[in-house]
C-alpha positions in Angstrom: 162.0 101.9 76.9 158.5 103.3 76.9 155.4 102.1 75.1 153.1 104.6 73.6 149.7 104.8 75.3 148.0 103.2 72.3 150.4 100.3 72.2 150.1 99.9 75.9 146.3 99.6 75.7 146.6 97.0 72.9 149.1 95.0 74.9 146.9 95.0 78.0 143.8 93.9 76.0 145.8 91.1 74.3 147.0 90.0 77.7 143.5 89.9 79.1 142.2 87.9 76.1 145.0 85.4 76.5 144.2 85.0 80.2 140.5 84.6 79.4 141.3 82.0 76.8 143.5 80.0 79.2 140.7 80.1 81.8 138.2 78.8 79.3 140.5 76.0 78.2 141.1 74.9 81.8 137.3 75.0 82.5 136.5 72.9 79.4 139.2 70.4 80.4 137.5 69.8 83.7 134.1 68.9 82.0 133.3 65.3 81.1 133.9 64.7 77.4 132.2 62.2 75.2 134.1 60.4 72.5 131.9 59.3 69.6 132.5 56.8 66.8 131.9 57.6 63.2 128.3 56.6 63.4 127.6 59.0 66.3 127.5 56.4 69.1 129.6 56.9 72.2 132.8 55.0 72.5 133.9 52.9 75.4 131.7 51.4 78.2 130.9 52.9 81.6 131.9 49.6 83.1 135.6 50.6 82.5 135.1 53.8 84.4 133.4 52.5 87.5 134.3 54.2 90.8 135.9 52.4 93.7 133.3 53.7 96.2 130.0 55.5 96.5 129.9 59.1 97.7 128.9 58.1 101.2 126.4 56.2 103.3 126.2 52.7 104.6 123.3 51.4 102.5 120.8 51.4 105.5 117.3 52.8 105.0 118.2 55.9 107.1 121.7 56.1 105.7 121.6 55.1 102.0 124.5 54.8 99.7 124.9 58.1 98.0 125.5 58.3 94.2 126.8 61.7 93.0 128.7 60.8 89.7 128.2 58.7 86.7 131.2 56.6 87.7 129.5 55.8 91.0 126.3 54.8 89.2 128.5 52.6 87.0 129.9 51.0 90.2 126.4 49.9 91.1 126.0 48.3 87.7 129.4 46.6 88.0 128.7 45.3 91.5 125.4 43.7 90.4 127.0 42.2 87.3 129.6 40.7 89.7 126.8 39.0 91.7 126.0 41.5 94.4 122.1 41.7 94.6 122.1 44.5 97.2 119.1 43.0 99.0 117.8 45.2 101.8 120.1 48.0 100.6 119.2 51.6 99.8 120.6 54.0 97.3 120.0 57.7 96.7 121.0 59.8 93.7 122.5 63.1 94.8 123.0 64.9 91.4 121.8 65.1 87.9 123.9 62.7 85.8 125.0 62.9 82.1 125.7 59.4 80.8 126.4 60.4 77.2 130.2 59.9 77.4 130.1 56.0 77.1 127.7 53.1 76.5 125.8 52.1 79.5 125.8 48.6 81.0 122.3 48.0 82.6 122.0 47.5 86.3 121.2 43.8 86.4 121.7 41.1 83.7 119.2 38.5 82.3 120.1 36.5 79.2 118.1 33.6 78.1 119.7 32.1 75.0 118.1 29.6 72.7 121.1 27.4 73.1 123.1 27.4 76.3 122.7 28.3 80.0 120.7 31.4 81.1 122.4 34.2 83.1 120.5 35.9 85.9 122.1 38.6 88.0 119.4 40.8 89.6 119.3 44.1 91.5 117.2 43.6 94.6 117.6 46.8 96.4 115.8 50.2 96.6 116.8 53.1 94.4 115.7 56.7 95.3 116.2 59.0 92.3 115.7 62.0 94.6 113.9 63.8 91.8 117.2 64.0 89.8 117.6 63.6 86.1 119.6 61.1 84.1 120.4 62.2 80.5 122.4 60.8 77.7 121.5 57.1 78.5 122.8 55.0 75.6 122.3 51.2 75.9 123.2 48.8 73.1 122.6 45.1 74.0 122.5 43.8 70.4 125.7 41.9 70.9 125.7 41.1 74.6 122.0 40.2 74.5 121.0 41.1 78.1 117.6 42.7 78.9 118.1 46.4 78.2 117.4 49.7 80.1 119.0 51.8 82.8 118.2 48.8 84.9 118.3 45.4 83.2 116.8 43.0 85.7 115.1 44.0 89.0 113.9 41.1 91.1 112.3 40.4 94.5 112.7 36.8 95.5 111.8 34.7 98.5 115.1 35.3 100.3 115.1 39.0 99.7 113.7 41.7 102.0 110.4 43.2 100.7 111.4 46.8 100.1 112.5 46.5 96.5 111.7 49.4 94.2 112.6 52.6 92.3 111.1 56.0 92.9 111.4 59.7 92.1 113.6 59.5 89.0 113.6 61.3 85.6 115.3 59.8 82.5 115.4 62.0 79.4 116.4 61.4 75.8 117.5 57.8 76.2 118.5 55.6 73.3 118.0 51.8 73.7 119.0 49.2 71.1 118.2 45.5 71.5 118.1 42.4 69.4 116.1 39.2 69.7 118.5 37.1 67.6 119.6 33.9 69.4 117.3 34.5 72.4 114.3 32.7 73.8 112.9 36.1 74.7 114.0 39.7 74.6 113.0 42.6 76.9 113.7 46.3 76.9 112.4 49.5 78.5 114.0 52.9 79.2 113.7 52.4 83.0 114.1 48.6 83.0 114.0 45.6 80.7 112.6 43.0 83.2 111.0 43.8 86.6 109.7 40.7 88.4 108.7 39.7 91.9 108.2 36.1 93.0 104.8 34.8 94.0 103.2 36.7 96.9 105.9 39.4 96.8 105.9 42.7 95.0 108.0 45.6 93.7 107.0 49.2 93.7 107.8 51.9 91.1 106.6 55.4 91.7 107.0 58.9 90.4 109.3 57.9 87.5 109.2 59.7 84.1 111.2 58.6 81.0 111.6 59.7 77.5 113.6 58.5 74.5 113.7 55.9 71.7 113.8 52.1 71.7 114.8 50.2 68.6 114.3 46.4 68.4 115.7 44.0 65.9 113.2 41.2 65.6 113.6 37.6 64.4 110.8 35.3 65.7 108.8 37.8 67.6 109.6 36.8 71.2 109.9 40.4 72.4 108.7 42.4 75.4 109.3 46.1 74.8 107.8 49.1 76.6 108.5 52.7 77.0 109.1 52.5 80.7 109.3 48.7 81.3 109.6 45.7 78.9 108.4 42.8 81.1 106.5 43.4 84.3 105.4 40.8 86.9 103.9 41.6 90.3 104.9 45.3 90.2 102.9 48.3 91.4 103.3 51.5 89.4 102.0 54.8 90.7 102.3 58.3 89.0 104.7 57.1 86.3 105.0 58.4 82.8 106.5 57.4 79.5 106.6 60.8 77.8 107.3 61.2 74.1 108.7 57.7 73.6 109.3 56.3 70.1 109.3 52.4 70.0 109.9 50.4 66.9 110.8 47.1 65.4 109.4 44.4 67.7 106.3 42.6 69.0 104.4 42.7 72.3 105.2 46.4 72.6 103.4 49.2 74.5 104.0 52.9 75.1 104.4 52.2 78.8 104.8 48.4 79.2 105.4 45.5 76.8 104.0 42.5 78.7 102.5 42.6 82.1 101.2 40.1 84.6 99.6 40.5 88.1 100.7 44.2 88.1 98.9 47.4 89.0 99.1 50.7 87.2 97.6 53.8 88.8 97.7 57.4 87.4 100.2 56.4 84.8 100.5 57.9 81.2 102.2 57.2 77.9 102.7 59.5 74.9 104.6 58.9 71.6 104.6 56.2 68.9 104.7 52.4 68.7 105.5 50.8 65.3 106.0 47.0 64.9 104.4 43.6 64.5 101.8 42.0 66.7 100.2 42.8 70.1 100.9 46.5 70.1 99.1 48.9 72.5 99.3 52.6 73.2 99.8 51.8 76.9 100.5 48.0 77.1 101.1 45.4 74.4 100.0 42.2 76.1 98.4 42.1 79.6 98.7 38.3 79.9 96.4 35.7 81.5 95.7 35.6 85.2 97.9 34.1 87.9 96.9 32.9 91.2 97.1 36.4 92.6 94.7 37.9 90.1 94.9 39.9 86.8 96.5 43.2 85.9 94.8 46.4 87.2 94.7 49.6 85.2 93.2 52.6 87.0 93.1 56.2 85.7 95.7 55.7 83.0 96.0 57.3 79.6 97.8 56.6 76.3 98.2 59.3 73.7 100.3 57.0 71.5 99.9 56.5 67.7 100.1 52.7 67.0 101.1 51.3 63.6 101.5 47.6 63.0 101.8 45.0 60.2 100.4 42.1 62.2 97.4 41.4 64.5 96.2 42.7 67.8 96.6 46.5 67.7 94.8 48.8 70.1 95.0 52.4 71.3 95.4 51.3 74.9 96.1 47.5 74.8 97.1 45.1 72.0 95.9 41.8 73.3 94.0 42.3 76.5 93.9 38.6 77.5 92.9 39.5 81.1 92.8 42.5 83.3 90.6 45.1 85.0 90.6 48.5 83.4 88.7 51.4 85.0 88.5 55.1 83.9 91.2 54.8 81.3 91.6 56.6 77.9 93.2 55.9 74.5 93.7 59.2 72.6 96.1 58.0 69.8 95.4 56.8 66.3 95.6 53.1 65.4 96.7 52.0 61.9 96.9 48.4 60.6 98.6 47.5 57.3 97.7 43.8 57.6 95.7 42.5 54.6 95.6 38.8 55.4 94.6 36.6 58.4 92.7 38.4 61.2 94.0 41.9 61.9 92.0 42.5 65.2 92.3 46.2 65.3 90.4 48.5 67.7 90.5 52.0 69.1 91.0 50.9 72.6 92.0 47.2 72.4 92.9 44.8 69.6 91.5 41.7 71.2 89.8 41.1 74.6 89.5 37.8 76.4 90.6 34.3 75.8 88.0 31.6 76.3 90.6 28.9 75.6 92.4 30.0 78.8 89.2 30.9 80.7 90.0 34.7 80.9 87.4 37.5 80.8 88.8 41.0 81.3 86.6 44.0 82.3 86.7 47.5 81.0 84.6 50.2 82.8 84.1 53.9 82.0 86.9 53.9 79.5 87.1 55.7 76.1 88.8 55.8 72.7 89.2 59.2 71.1 91.5 58.4 68.1 91.1 57.3 64.4 91.1 53.6 63.6 92.3 52.5 60.2 92.3 48.9 58.9 93.6 47.6 55.6 92.0 44.2 55.4 89.6 43.9 52.5 86.8 42.0 54.4 87.5 42.1 58.1 86.6 45.5 59.6 88.4 47.3 62.4 86.4 48.2 65.6 85.8 51.6 66.9 86.6 50.3 70.4 87.5 46.6 70.2 88.9 44.8 67.2 88.0 41.2 68.3 85.7 40.4 71.2 86.2 36.9 72.6 85.0 37.3 76.1 84.9 40.4 78.3 82.6 42.6 80.4 82.4 46.2 79.2 80.4 49.0 80.9 80.0 52.7 80.2 82.6 52.8 77.4 82.6 54.9 74.2 84.5 55.7 71.0 84.6 58.6 68.6 82.1 57.8 65.8 82.7 61.2 64.1 86.3 60.2 63.4 85.4 56.6 62.5 82.3 56.8 60.3 81.0 53.3 59.4 82.8 51.5 62.1 80.9 49.4 64.7 82.1 49.4 68.3 83.4 45.8 67.7 85.1 44.6 64.5 84.7 40.9 65.0 82.8 38.8 67.6 79.7 39.3 69.7 78.9 42.9 70.5 78.8 42.8 74.4 75.5 44.4 75.1 73.7 47.4 73.6 74.9 49.9 76.2 78.4 48.5 76.8 80.1 50.7 74.2 78.5 53.9 72.8 79.3 55.4 69.4 79.3 59.1 70.1 80.4 62.4 68.7 83.9 63.9 69.2 82.5 66.4 71.6 80.7 63.7 73.6 83.6 61.3 73.9 85.7 64.3 75.2 82.9 65.0 77.7 82.9 61.4 78.8 86.6 61.5 79.4 86.2 64.6 81.5 83.5 63.0 83.6 85.1 59.6 84.0 88.9 60.1 83.9 89.1 63.6 85.4 86.1 63.2 87.7 84.4 66.4 86.4 84.8 69.5 84.2 87.3 72.4 84.5 84.9 75.3 84.0 85.7 78.9 83.1 83.1 81.7 83.0 81.8 82.8 79.6 80.9 86.5 79.5 77.3 87.3 79.8 75.3 87.3 76.6 74.2 90.6 75.0 71.6 92.0 77.4 69.6 93.4 74.4 69.1 89.9 73.1 65.9 88.9 74.9 65.8 85.5 73.2 68.9 84.4 75.1 67.4 85.2 78.4 70.6 86.7 79.7 71.7 83.4 81.1 75.4 83.2 82.1 77.4 80.3 80.8 80.4 78.2 81.8 82.7 76.3 79.4 85.0 73.3 80.1 88.6 74.1 79.3 89.2 70.4 78.4 86.2 69.2 76.4 84.5 72.5 75.4 81.1 71.5 76.9 78.9 74.5 77.9 76.7 74.7 81.0 74.1 77.3 81.8 74.1 79.1 85.1 70.7 77.5 85.8 
């Protein structure tokens, strides 16, 4: 029996399509799949899929444990939850990981209930992200009540070796859910909920970038919520970024950090939105009072975060700056208060500065606020730079008076010296930012003026790409 040429061609094409379809089905079957509940959240928990071993390595500094799959990362979380601190142990991420298939259990647990015994299981090792990306992180600690993030609790204690830290990691599009109900305090951040070193020790976090959302369910207001880290004590951050974060629902919240103490932030940035109760800052919510090792230090950091709050202490950079040293920092975002009673304490850079009751006096040098400040209180004004001045040293600072007509540099309290905070034009505050934060202008040549225009003198000009300032060749 013979097929006609036409039928033979159709048969061959159909056969090829069937083969191609089978290949696609087999390929899709090999990909990780995510099961989602009716509300769109992933089903199951990564703890149930933890691997039995890492991809290689011994955990030594020159031979770190290798993590190449989500299951192997889940093994790290499971081991720490079982009590393995991994002191003096090193890890390196070997591939980009998608965690969207299941709910993530944070690496490290800290639960401090109002009634009952606290639980503390920390990660005390060193994690090298190897410039890899973790996507699809979904953390929901509203029921289990632990501190929330990719890492829950990171700690360096007296019996640990000193090299505790996280570096070279990217986390994109994370979703973190947390609840304060039943807790003495509640902490959450996309990288980590709680990072704490014991006295005279420190933890390092460098070259880490995160993005995503954090939603907090608040009861009494004992929250510590930040885009990158919720609660930070004795930690050094360098070149870290909370990029496009959206944080809502809590108190003591910041685009980068919620509460900080004795920590250092250098060349770090935050962008996004913060919306909640009290002590909200574009960069940090509440830099707390000094310890024996000194206050927080913020150097060359920026916050382009819109802050909205219904309670007191709202600032474009810091909510309640109880203590700290701030140098060459910028608040670009708008600050909006809806509080009509009590004392709102709302400022373009900081809500409140200083605390004479605790003997603290922060300093802010060569730092600037470029956003719009809006208050709702009928009699207590917002401040273009500081909402409430208790005690602080301010030098070479400025705020945008064009965007904030009628606002003084300080809303309430003593104005700290005539030259401490300048009310300047939009163009001038941008120029100040160029000179202090960037260390100079980025100039491009402006074409020569019309040679027939003798009034211009044929002078060549240069314009800054960032602030728009013009400079003559002379």
